[in-house]
PAVEXLO-277843 format. One record per atom (N, C-alpha, C): atom name; residue number from 1; x, y, z. Coordinates in pm, 1 decimal, padded with zeros to 6 digits. Example, Ala and Ser with C-alpha at 12.3 -4.5 7.8 and 13.67 -1.06 7.14 Angstrom:
<torbas>
<name=N&resi=1&x=01319.0&y=-00569.0&z=00780.0>
<name=CA&resi=1&x=01230.0&y=-00450.0&z=00780.0>
<name=C&resi=1&x=01320.0&y=-00330.0&z=00780.0>
<name=N&resi=2&x=01285.0&y=-00225.0&z=00708.0>
<name=CA&resi=2&x=01367.0&y=-00106.0&z=00714.0>
<name=C&resi=2&x=01290.0&y=00003.0&z=00787.0>
</torbas>
This chain:
<torbas>
<name=N&resi=1&x=07916.9&y=08229.9&z=10729.8>
<name=CA&resi=1&x=07973.7&y=08306.6&z=10620.2>
<name=C&resi=1&x=07869.9&y=08317.5&z=10509.6>
<name=N&resi=2&x=07858.6&y=08436.4&z=10452.3>
<name=CA&resi=2&x=07760.8&y=08460.0&z=10347.1>
<name=C&resi=2&x=07817.8&y=08434.8&z=10208.8>
<name=N&resi=3&x=07744.7&y=08480.2&z=10111.0>
<name=CA&resi=3&x=07783.0&y=08466.4&z=09970.6>
<name=C&resi=3&x=07888.1&y=08570.1&z=09931.8>
<name=N&resi=4&x=07981.5&y=08530.1&z=09846.9>
<name=CA&resi=4&x=08079.4&y=08623.4&z=09792.3>
<name=C&resi=4&x=08014.0&y=08697.4&z=09676.2>
<name=N&resi=5&x=08025.0&y=08830.1&z=09679.3>
<name=CA&resi=5&x=07967.8&y=08914.9&z=09575.8>
<name=C&resi=5&x=08080.3&y=08958.0&z=09481.3>
<name=N&resi=6&x=08093.9&y=08887.5&z=09368.7>
<name=CA&resi=6&x=08203.3&y=08913.3&z=09274.5>
<name=C&resi=6&x=08197.8&y=09055.0&z=09219.1>
<name=N&resi=7&x=08078.4&y=09103.6&z=09187.1>
<name=CA&resi=7&x=08066.0&y=09239.6&z=09133.3>
<name=C&resi=7&x=08115.6&y=09342.4&z=09235.2>
<name=N&resi=8&x=08082.5&y=09322.5&z=09362.4>
<name=CA&resi=8&x=08128.1&y=09414.8&z=09466.8>
<name=C&resi=8&x=08280.0&y=09407.8&z=09483.2>
<name=N&resi=9&x=08337.4&y=09288.0&z=09471.7>
<name=CA&resi=9&x=08483.2&y=09274.6&z=09480.3>
<name=C&resi=9&x=08551.6&y=09346.1&z=09364.3>
<name=N&resi=10&x=08498.8&y=09328.2&z=09244.1>
<name=CA&resi=10&x=08557.2&y=09394.2&z=09127.6>
<name=C&resi=10&x=08548.6&y=09546.2&z=09139.9>
<name=N&resi=11&x=08435.7&y=09595.9&z=09190.2>
<name=CA&resi=11&x=08419.2&y=09740.0&z=09210.2>
<name=C&resi=11&x=08519.2&y=09791.3&z=09314.1>
<name=N&resi=12&x=08534.8&y=09717.3&z=09423.1>
<name=CA&resi=12&x=08628.2&y=09756.6&z=09527.9>
<name=C&resi=12&x=08770.7&y=09762.6&z=09474.4>
<name=N&resi=13&x=08811.8&y=09662.0&z=09399.5>
<name=CA&resi=13&x=08947.2&y=09659.5&z=09343.6>
<name=C&resi=13&x=08967.1&y=09777.8&z=09249.3>
<name=N&resi=14&x=08869.2&y=09804.9&z=09167.0>
<name=CA&resi=14&x=08877.1&y=09917.4&z=09073.4>
<name=C&resi=14&x=08889.8&y=10050.3&z=09147.9>
<name=N&resi=15&x=08806.7&y=10070.1&z=09249.7>
<name=CA&resi=15&x=08811.6&y=10194.7&z=09326.5>
<name=C&resi=15&x=08942.1&y=10206.7&z=09404.4>
<name=N&resi=16&x=08989.9&y=10095.9&z=09459.6>
<name=CA&resi=16&x=09114.0&y=10099.2&z=09537.3>
<name=C&resi=16&x=09232.9&y=10132.8&z=09447.8>
<name=N&resi=17&x=09235.3&y=10075.2&z=09327.1>
<name=CA&resi=17&x=09344.6&y=10104.5&z=09233.9>
<name=C&resi=17&x=09347.0&y=10252.1&z=09195.6>
<name=N&resi=18&x=09229.1&y=10311.0&z=09179.3>
<name=CA&resi=18&x=09219.3&y=10450.1&z=09135.7>
<name=C&resi=18&x=09238.4&y=10550.1&z=09249.6>
<name=N&resi=19&x=09231.9&y=10504.0&z=09374.0>
<name=CA&resi=19&x=09238.4&y=10596.8&z=09486.9>
<name=C&resi=19&x=09379.4&y=10652.3&z=09502.4>
<name=N&resi=20&x=09384.7&y=10775.3&z=09541.8>
<name=CA&resi=20&x=09513.4&y=10837.2&z=09569.8>
<name=C&resi=20&x=09516.0&y=10890.2&z=09711.6>
<name=N&resi=21&x=09410.2&y=10859.5&z=09786.6>
<name=CA&resi=21&x=09399.0&y=10908.3&z=09923.5>
<name=C&resi=21&x=09497.1&y=10839.7&z=10016.1>
<name=N&resi=22&x=09500.2&y=10886.5&z=10135.9>
<name=CA&resi=22&x=09594.6&y=10832.7&z=10233.2>
<name=C&resi=22&x=09545.6&y=10701.5&z=10292.2>
<name=N&resi=23&x=09639.6&y=10627.3&z=10346.0>
<name=CA&resi=23&x=09607.7&y=10503.0&z=10417.6>
<name=C&resi=23&x=09505.2&y=10531.3&z=10526.3>
<name=N&resi=24&x=09526.9&y=10637.3&z=10601.6>
<name=CA&resi=24&x=09438.7&y=10671.9&z=10712.2>
<name=C&resi=24&x=09296.0&y=10696.9&z=10664.4>
<name=N&resi=25&x=09283.1&y=10758.2&z=10548.2>
<name=CA&resi=25&x=09151.0&y=10791.0&z=10495.3>
<name=C&resi=25&x=09079.3&y=10670.0&z=10436.6>
<name=N&resi=26&x=09152.8&y=10571.5&z=10386.0>
<name=CA&resi=26&x=09090.8&y=10463.7&z=10309.8>
<name=C&resi=26&x=09088.0&y=10326.1&z=10375.6>
<name=N&resi=27&x=09173.9&y=10299.4&z=10468.8>
<name=CA&resi=27&x=09190.0&y=10163.3&z=10520.5>
<name=C&resi=27&x=09062.4&y=10105.4&z=10580.6>
<name=N&resi=28&x=08995.6&y=10179.9&z=10666.0>
<name=CA&resi=28&x=08876.5&y=10125.6&z=10730.3>
<name=C&resi=28&x=08763.9&y=10103.6&z=10630.0>
<name=N&resi=29&x=08745.1&y=10196.8&z=10538.4>
<name=CA&resi=29&x=08642.6&y=10179.0&z=10434.6>
<name=C&resi=29&x=08673.9&y=10055.5&z=10351.3>
<name=N&resi=30&x=08800.3&y=10038.5&z=10315.1>
<name=CA&resi=30&x=08839.8&y=09922.8&z=10235.5>
<name=C&resi=30&x=08804.5&y=09792.7&z=10307.5>
<name=N&resi=31&x=08838.5&y=09782.4&z=10434.4>
<name=CA&resi=31&x=08810.3&y=09659.5&z=10510.1>
<name=C&resi=31&x=08660.0&y=09636.1&z=10521.3>
<name=N&resi=32&x=08583.8&y=09740.5&z=10547.7>
<name=CA&resi=32&x=08437.6&y=09725.6&z=10558.5>
<name=C&resi=32&x=08379.6&y=09676.8&z=10425.7>
<name=N&resi=33&x=08417.5&y=09741.1&z=10314.0>
<name=CA&resi=33&x=08366.8&y=09700.1&z=10182.5>
<name=C&resi=33&x=08412.2&y=09558.1&z=10147.8>
<name=N&resi=34&x=08535.4&y=09523.7&z=10184.2>
<name=CA&resi=34&x=08586.5&y=09389.5&z=10157.0>
<name=C&resi=34&x=08507.2&y=09284.0&z=10233.3>
<name=N&resi=35&x=08483.6&y=09308.4&z=10361.9>
<name=CA&resi=35&x=08407.1&y=09210.0&z=10440.3>
<name=C&resi=35&x=08265.5&y=09196.0&z=10385.8>
<name=N&resi=36&x=08204.8&y=09307.0&z=10344.4>
<name=CA&resi=36&x=08070.1&y=09299.9&z=10286.4>
<name=C&resi=36&x=08071.2&y=09217.0&z=10158.4>
<name=N&resi=37&x=08168.8&y=09242.4&z=10070.5>
<name=CA&resi=37&x=08176.7&y=09170.6&z=09943.4>
<name=C&resi=37&x=08201.7&y=09021.0&z=09964.4>
<name=N&resi=38&x=08274.1&y=08987.8&z=10072.1>
<name=CA&resi=38&x=08302.6&y=08847.4&z=10102.1>
<name=C&resi=38&x=08192.9&y=08781.3&z=10185.3>
<name=N&resi=39&x=08091.3&y=08858.0&z=10222.5>
<name=CA&resi=39&x=07982.0&y=08803.8&z=10302.0>
<name=C&resi=39&x=08022.3&y=08775.8&z=10445.6>
<name=N&resi=40&x=08115.9&y=08855.6&z=10497.9>
<name=CA&resi=40&x=08167.3&y=08837.8&z=10633.7>
<name=C&resi=40&x=08123.8&y=08953.1&z=10723.4>
<name=N&resi=41&x=08133.2&y=08930.3&z=10852.6>
<name=CA&resi=41&x=08105.0&y=09034.7&z=10951.3>
<name=C&resi=41&x=08216.5&y=09139.3&z=10947.1>
<name=N&resi=42&x=08183.8&y=09268.1&z=10952.6>
<name=CA&resi=42&x=08287.1&y=09371.3&z=10961.8>
<name=C&resi=42&x=08337.2&y=09383.4&z=11106.3>
<name=N&resi=43&x=08448.5&y=09454.3&z=11127.2>
<name=CA&resi=43&x=08496.2&y=09476.5&z=11264.0>
<name=C&resi=43&x=08390.4&y=09546.5&z=11348.8>
<name=N&resi=44&x=08401.3&y=09524.9&z=11479.7>
<name=CA&resi=44&x=08306.6&y=09580.3&z=11577.7>
<name=C&resi=44&x=08358.6&y=09711.7&z=11634.2>
<name=N&resi=45&x=08272.4&y=09777.1&z=11711.4>
<name=CA&resi=45&x=08312.2&y=09899.7&z=11781.4>
<name=C&resi=45&x=08408.5&y=09862.7&z=11894.3>
<name=N&resi=46&x=08506.9&y=09946.9&z=11917.4>
<name=CA&resi=46&x=08603.9&y=09926.7&z=12025.7>
<name=C&resi=46&x=08535.5&y=09947.6&z=12159.7>
<name=N&resi=47&x=08552.0&y=09854.0&z=12250.9>
<name=CA&resi=47&x=08496.7&y=09867.5&z=12384.8>
<name=C&resi=47&x=08595.8&y=09931.8&z=12480.0>
<name=N&resi=48&x=08552.9&y=09949.0&z=12604.1>
<name=CA&resi=48&x=08640.6&y=10010.9&z=12704.4>
<name=C&resi=48&x=08758.6&y=09922.1&z=12741.3>
<name=N&resi=49&x=08737.0&y=09790.9&z=12740.7>
<name=CA&resi=49&x=08841.8&y=09697.8&z=12780.9>
<name=C&resi=49&x=08911.0&y=09640.5&z=12657.7>
<name=N&resi=50&x=09036.0&y=09680.4&z=12637.4>
<name=CA&resi=50&x=09112.3&y=09634.0&z=12521.5>
<name=C&resi=50&x=09119.3&y=09482.6&z=12516.7>
<name=N&resi=51&x=09133.4&y=09417.9&z=12629.9>
<name=CA&resi=51&x=09145.5&y=09272.2&z=12633.8>
<name=C&resi=51&x=09023.7&y=09202.5&z=12573.8>
<name=N&resi=52&x=08910.0&y=09269.8&z=12572.2>
<name=CA&resi=52&x=08787.9&y=09210.6&z=12517.3>
<name=C&resi=52&x=08760.6&y=09255.1&z=12373.6>
<name=N&resi=53&x=08851.2&y=09330.8&z=12317.0>
<name=CA&resi=53&x=08834.6&y=09381.1&z=12180.2>
<name=C&resi=53&x=08888.3&y=09276.8&z=12082.6>
<name=N&resi=54&x=08802.2&y=09183.0&z=12044.8>
<name=CA&resi=54&x=08843.8&y=09069.7&z=11963.5>
<name=C&resi=54&x=08851.0&y=09096.8&z=11813.8>
<name=N&resi=55&x=08775.3&y=09196.1&z=11764.2>
<name=CA&resi=55&x=08770.8&y=09222.4&z=11619.8>
<name=C&resi=55&x=08738.9&y=09369.8&z=11600.2>
<name=N&resi=56&x=08844.0&y=09452.1&z=11591.1>
<name=CA&resi=56&x=08826.5&y=09598.0&z=11590.0>
<name=C&resi=56&x=08930.0&y=09666.7&z=11501.2>
<name=N&resi=57&x=08900.5&y=09792.8&z=11469.7>
<name=CA&resi=57&x=08998.3&y=09881.2&z=11407.1>
<name=C&resi=57&x=09077.7&y=09949.6&z=11518.0>
<name=N&resi=58&x=09201.9&y=09984.8&z=11487.5>
<name=CA&resi=58&x=09286.0&y=10066.3&z=11575.8>
<name=C&resi=58&x=09298.5&y=10009.0&z=11716.4>
<name=N&resi=59&x=09329.6&y=09880.5&z=11725.0>
<name=CA&resi=59&x=09343.8&y=09816.0&z=11855.8>
<name=C&resi=59&x=09474.9&y=09861.6&z=11920.7>
<name=N&resi=60&x=09466.7&y=09912.7&z=12043.2>
<name=CA&resi=60&x=09588.6&y=09956.8&z=12112.6>
<name=C&resi=60&x=09679.1&y=09837.0&z=12146.1>
<name=N&resi=61&x=09809.6&y=09856.2&z=12132.2>
<name=CA&resi=61&x=09908.2&y=09754.4&z=12167.6>
<name=C&resi=61&x=10025.1&y=09821.2&z=12239.4>
<name=N&resi=62&x=10093.9&y=09743.1&z=12318.3>
<name=CA&resi=62&x=10215.0&y=09789.6&z=12384.0>
<name=C&resi=62&x=10332.6&y=09714.4&z=12323.9>
<name=N&resi=63&x=10427.7&y=09787.6&z=12267.6>
<name=CA&resi=63&x=10547.7&y=09727.4&z=12211.3>
<name=C&resi=63&x=10653.0&y=09720.2&z=12320.4>
<name=N&resi=64&x=10714.2&y=09604.9&z=12336.8>
<name=CA&resi=64&x=10820.3&y=09585.1&z=12435.3>
<name=C&resi=64&x=10954.4&y=09580.2&z=12361.3>
<name=N&resi=65&x=11043.7&y=09671.9&z=12397.4>
<name=CA&resi=65&x=11171.0&y=09686.6&z=12327.3>
<name=C&resi=65&x=11284.4&y=09626.7&z=12409.4>
<name=N&resi=66&x=11395.2&y=09593.3&z=12341.1>
<name=CA&resi=66&x=11512.9&y=09546.8&z=12414.8>
<name=C&resi=66&x=11553.8&y=09652.6&z=12517.3>
<name=N&resi=67&x=11595.5&y=09610.7&z=12630.5>
<name=CA&resi=67&x=11633.9&y=09705.1&z=12735.5>
<name=C&resi=67&x=11519.4&y=09736.1&z=12830.3>
<name=N&resi=68&x=11400.7&y=09681.1&z=12801.5>
<name=CA&resi=68&x=11289.0&y=09696.5&z=12893.9>
<name=C&resi=68&x=11196.3&y=09813.6&z=12869.9>
<name=N&resi=69&x=11225.2&y=09898.2&z=12771.4>
<name=CA&resi=69&x=11135.1&y=10010.6&z=12746.0>
<name=C&resi=69&x=11011.7&y=09964.3&z=12668.7>
<name=N&resi=70&x=10908.0&y=10045.6&z=12673.8>
<name=CA&resi=70&x=10784.6&y=10016.1&z=12600.7>
<name=C&resi=70&x=10736.8&y=10140.3&z=12526.8>
<name=N&resi=71&x=10655.1&y=10118.0&z=12426.0>
<name=CA&resi=71&x=10588.8&y=10228.5&z=12356.2>
<name=C&resi=71&x=10450.1&y=10180.1&z=12314.9>
<name=N&resi=72&x=10362.1&y=10274.9&z=12290.9>
<name=CA&resi=72&x=10225.0&y=10243.1&z=12255.8>
<name=C&resi=72&x=10205.4&y=10258.8&z=12105.9>
<name=N&resi=73&x=10127.8&y=10169.7&z=12049.3>
<name=CA&resi=73&x=10096.3&y=10177.1&z=11907.2>
<name=C&resi=73&x=09954.7&y=10128.3&z=11883.8>
<name=N&resi=74&x=09919.5&y=10114.3&z=11757.6>
<name=CA&resi=74&x=09785.6&y=10067.6&z=11720.8>
<name=C&resi=74&x=09796.5&y=09973.7&z=11601.9>
<name=N&resi=75&x=09708.2&y=09874.9&z=11599.6>
<name=CA&resi=75&x=09696.4&y=09782.9&z=11486.9>
<name=C&resi=75&x=09578.2&y=09830.9&z=11403.8>
<name=N&resi=76&x=09599.4&y=09848.5&z=11272.7>
<name=CA&resi=76&x=09493.1&y=09901.6&z=11187.2>
<name=C&resi=76&x=09364.7&y=09819.9&z=11196.2>
<name=N&resi=77&x=09374.5&y=09688.8&z=11188.0>
<name=CA&resi=77&x=09257.4&y=09601.3&z=11203.6>
<name=C&resi=77&x=09305.3&y=09471.5&z=11267.0>
<name=N&resi=78&x=09237.1&y=09429.4&z=11371.5>
<name=CA&resi=78&x=09278.8&y=09313.5&z=11450.6>
<name=C&resi=78&x=09161.1&y=09219.5&z=11470.1>
<name=N&resi=79&x=09183.8&y=09089.3&z=11449.1>
<name=CA&resi=79&x=09085.3&y=08986.9&z=11482.0>
<name=C&resi=79&x=09158.4&y=08876.2&z=11555.6>
<name=N&resi=80&x=09123.2&y=08861.0&z=11682.4>
<name=CA&resi=80&x=09190.5&y=08763.7&z=11768.6>
<name=C&resi=80&x=09191.6&y=08624.9&z=11705.6>
<name=N&resi=81&x=09306.3&y=08560.8&z=11711.2>
<name=CA&resi=81&x=09327.2&y=08424.4&z=11661.0>
<name=C&resi=81&x=09306.0&y=08410.4&z=11510.9>
<name=N&resi=82&x=09300.7&y=08524.6&z=11438.6>
<name=CA&resi=82&x=09278.3&y=08517.8&z=11294.0>
<name=C&resi=82&x=09381.0&y=08598.6&z=11214.7>
<name=N&resi=83&x=09386.7&y=08730.8&z=11239.8>
<name=CA&resi=83&x=09479.2&y=08812.4&z=11162.0>
<name=C&resi=83&x=09504.6&y=08947.2&z=11226.9>
<name=N&resi=84&x=09613.3&y=09010.1&z=11178.9>
<name=CA&resi=84&x=09646.9&y=09149.1&z=11207.8>
<name=C&resi=84&x=09667.4&y=09213.5&z=11071.3>
<name=N&resi=85&x=09601.1&y=09326.5&z=11047.3>
<name=CA&resi=85&x=09613.5&y=09394.3&z=10919.8>
<name=C&resi=85&x=09676.8&y=09531.2&z=10943.3>
<name=N&resi=86&x=09784.9&y=09557.6&z=10873.1>
<name=CA&resi=86&x=09847.7&y=09689.7&z=10872.3>
<name=C&resi=86&x=09837.7&y=09741.5&z=10730.2>
<name=N&resi=87&x=09757.3&y=09842.1&z=10709.5>
<name=CA&resi=87&x=09731.8&y=09894.9&z=10575.9>
<name=C&resi=87&x=09845.3&y=09986.8&z=10531.1>
<name=N&resi=88&x=09872.4&y=09984.9&z=10401.3>
<name=CA&resi=88&x=09972.1&y=10073.3&z=10340.9>
<name=C&resi=88&x=09916.4&y=10124.9&z=10209.3>
<name=N&resi=89&x=09939.7&y=10250.5&z=10179.9>
<name=CA&resi=89&x=09892.8&y=10311.8&z=10056.3>
<name=C&resi=89&x=10009.7&y=10308.0&z=09958.9>
<name=N&resi=90&x=10019.7&y=10202.8&z=09880.2>
<name=CA&resi=90&x=10138.1&y=10179.9&z=09796.3>
<name=C&resi=90&x=10155.3&y=10283.3&z=09686.1>
<name=N&resi=91&x=10047.7&y=10337.3&z=09632.3>
<name=CA&resi=91&x=10061.4&y=10435.9&z=09524.4>
<name=C&resi=91&x=10138.5&y=10558.2&z=09571.8>
<name=N&resi=92&x=10110.6&y=10604.1&z=09692.7>
<name=CA&resi=92&x=10182.1&y=10720.9&z=09745.9>
<name=C&resi=92&x=10328.9&y=10686.9&z=09772.7>
<name=N&resi=93&x=10355.5&y=10566.5&z=09824.8>
<name=CA&resi=93&x=10494.0&y=10527.1&z=09850.6>
<name=C&resi=93&x=10571.6&y=10519.2&z=09720.2>
<name=N&resi=94&x=10510.1&y=10463.6&z=09614.6>
<name=CA&resi=94&x=10576.8&y=10452.3&z=09485.3>
<name=C&resi=94&x=10610.0&y=10590.9&z=09431.8>
<name=N&resi=95&x=10514.4&y=10683.0&z=09440.2>
<name=CA&resi=95&x=10536.5&y=10819.4&z=09391.2>
<name=C&resi=95&x=10648.6&y=10886.9&z=09470.8>
<name=N&resi=96&x=10649.5&y=10866.3&z=09601.7>
<name=CA&resi=96&x=10753.8&y=10925.9&z=09685.7>
<name=C&resi=96&x=10891.2&y=10868.7&z=09649.4>
<name=N&resi=97&x=10897.3&y=10736.9&z=09625.1>
<name=CA&resi=97&x=11024.6&y=10675.5&z=09586.7>
<name=C&resi=97&x=11073.1&y=10731.3&z=09452.9>
<name=N&resi=98&x=10980.4&y=10746.0&z=09357.3>
<name=CA&resi=98&x=11019.0&y=10799.5&z=09226.8>
<name=C&resi=98&x=11070.8&y=10942.3&z=09240.2>
<name=N&resi=99&x=11002.7&y=11024.8&z=09319.9>
<name=CA&resi=99&x=11046.4&y=11162.7&z=09342.4>
<name=C&resi=99&x=11182.7&y=11165.2&z=09408.6>
<name=N&resi=100&x=11201.7&y=11080.2&z=09508.8>
<name=CA&resi=100&x=11328.7&y=11073.4&z=09579.6>
<name=C&resi=100&x=11441.5&y=11033.9&z=09484.3>
<name=N&resi=101&x=11415.6&y=10938.1&z=09396.6>
<name=CA&resi=101&x=11517.8&y=10894.4&z=09301.5>
<name=C&resi=101&x=11552.3&y=11005.4&z=09203.2>
<name=N&resi=102&x=11450.6&y=11080.3&z=09157.8>
<name=CA&resi=102&x=11477.2&y=11192.0&z=09067.2>
<name=C&resi=102&x=11561.2&y=11298.6&z=09136.8>
<name=N&resi=103&x=11529.0&y=11327.6&z=09262.0>
<name=CA&resi=103&x=11604.4&y=11428.7&z=09336.2>
<name=C&resi=103&x=11748.5&y=11384.3&z=09358.3>
<name=N&resi=104&x=11768.5&y=11254.0&z=09384.3>
<name=CA&resi=104&x=11904.1&y=11202.0&z=09403.0>
<name=C&resi=104&x=11985.0&y=11215.8&z=09274.1>
<name=N&resi=105&x=11915.9&y=11211.1&z=09160.1>
<name=CA&resi=105&x=11982.2&y=11225.1&z=09031.5>
<name=C&resi=105&x=12001.9&y=11372.0&z=08993.6>
<name=N&resi=106&x=11956.1&y=11463.8&z=09079.8>
<name=CA&resi=106&x=11970.9&y=11605.8&z=09053.2>
<name=C&resi=106&x=11864.3&y=11663.5&z=08962.6>
<name=N&resi=107&x=11753.5&y=11591.5&z=08947.5>
<name=CA&resi=107&x=11643.8&y=11637.5&z=08862.0>
<name=C&resi=107&x=11537.4&y=11698.2&z=08953.1>
<name=N&resi=108&x=11500.6&y=11824.9&z=08927.1>
<name=CA&resi=108&x=11399.9&y=11891.9&z=09009.2>
<name=C&resi=108&x=11261.1&y=11833.9&z=08981.7>
<name=N&resi=109&x=11182.8&y=11827.1&z=09088.0>
<name=CA&resi=109&x=11044.2&y=11781.6&z=09075.0>
<name=C&resi=109&x=10950.9&y=11890.9&z=09123.1>
<name=N&resi=110&x=10826.6&y=11884.9&z=09079.5>
<name=CA&resi=110&x=10728.4&y=11986.1&z=09119.2>
<name=C&resi=110&x=10640.1&y=11936.7&z=09232.5>
<name=N&resi=111&x=10668.2&y=11821.8&z=09287.0>
<name=CA&resi=111&x=10584.1&y=11765.5&z=09393.5>
<name=C&resi=111&x=10622.7&y=11816.0&z=09529.1>
</torbas>
């Protein structure tokens, strides 16, 4: 593990707070910048064999549902035996909730 770069962390937090982009557009950049600021290795390129993909973005998974059915999904960032990260863009969700609440109250919005 390398040195933690406080200035890089502060810059990342500032940029993330100001971002209004989508989760899809920002999540991978955020993780890469975060790992760099923390002095850690970033995720690797996805290989052909999912079983060998120990630290990657968009790792394929199979969800098993009650009744025996399955569906395919992806994990935003996965590191075997360490973590699973599912990114969410909270600013957009907050704005959507506020708009929804205004509409429920009968107040028109321009969004």
